[in-house]
C-alpha positions in Angstrom: 0.4 0.0 -0.1 2.0 3.1 -1.3 0.5 7.0 -0.3 0.8 9.9 2.1 -0.2 9.6 6.1 -2.3 12.7 6.4 -3.1 14.4 9.8 -6.4 16.5 9.6 -8.7 17.3 12.4 -7.3 15.0 14.8 -7.9 11.9 12.6 -5.0 10.1 10.8 -5.9 8.5 7.9 -3.7 7.1 4.3 -4.1 8.7 0.9 -3.1 6.1 -1.4 -1.1 7.2 -4.4 -2.7 6.6 -8.0 0.7 7.2 -9.5 2.4 3.2 -10.6 6.2 3.3 -10.6 8.0 2.0 -13.9 11.6 1.5 -14.2 13.3 3.5 -17.5 16.7 2.5 -18.8 17.9 6.0 -19.4 20.0 5.9 -22.5 17.3 5.1 -24.6 14.8 6.6 -22.4 12.7 3.4 -22.6 10.3 2.2 -20.0 11.2 -1.6 -19.1 7.9 -3.4 -19.8 8.8 -6.7 -19.7 11.6 -8.7 -18.5 12.7 -9.9 -22.1 13.5 -6.3 -22.3 15.1 -5.7 -19.1 17.3 -9.0 -19.3 18.7 -7.5 -22.9 19.8 -4.3 -20.8 21.2 -6.5 -17.6 23.2 -8.9 -20.5 24.6 -6.0 -22.2 25.7 -4.4 -18.4 27.9 -7.5 -18.1 25.2 -9.6 -15.5 24.7 -13.1 -16.4 21.5 -15.0 -15.5 21.3 -17.8 -12.9 19.4 -20.6 -15.0 17.7 -22.0 -11.6 14.4 -23.1 -13.4 12.7 -24.6 -10.4 13.2 -20.9 -8.6 10.5 -18.2 -7.9 13.4 -16.0 -8.5 14.8 -14.7 -11.7 18.8 -13.8 -10.6 21.4 -12.1 -12.1 24.5 -11.8 -11.1 27.8 -9.9 -12.2 31.1 -12.2 -12.3 33.4 -8.6 -11.0 31.2 -8.6 -7.8 29.3 -9.8 -5.5 25.9 -8.0 -6.5 23.1 -10.1 -7.2 19.5 -8.8 -8.4 17.0 -11.3 -7.5 13.5 -11.0 -9.2 9.7 -12.5 -9.1 9.8 -14.9 -12.1 6.2 -13.3 -13.0 6.5 -9.5 -14.0 3.4 -9.1 -12.7 4.8 -9.0 -9.1 7.9 -6.8 -10.3 7.5 -3.9 -7.7 9.0 -0.7 -7.3 11.3 -2.6 -4.4 12.7 -4.7 -6.8 13.3 -1.3 -9.4 15.5 0.2 -6.7 17.8 -2.6 -6.0 18.2 -2.6 -10.4 18.8 1.8 -9.7 21.2 0.8 -7.1 23.4 -1.6 -8.5 23.2 -0.1 -12.1 23.6 3.7 -11.5 22.8 6.2 -14.2 22.0 3.8 -16.4 18.1 3.1 -14.8 15.8 5.2 -12.9 12.5 5.1 -11.3 9.8 7.1 -12.3 6.1 7.6 -12.0 3.9 7.0 -14.2 
């Protein structure tokens, strides 16, 4: 649940945000709308995909670091926490935006 807590007249309530988050690939200004698109970008950046078909996660690692990106296998469960994980590990390449 995303939103802002508002305190008014002694009552606190959550005002939900109608904005969704999306992952933006900065070099081409492209919004990532599928795992195949994201995987292509990550592979070009030196990430390698772990092949673990029985796992509920898609995982990517870089052989030059200890970083690991774990994503839910279903793109419908791809949330802002996963997006920010990608941004932190690929600074200046990805950004999280409101749509």
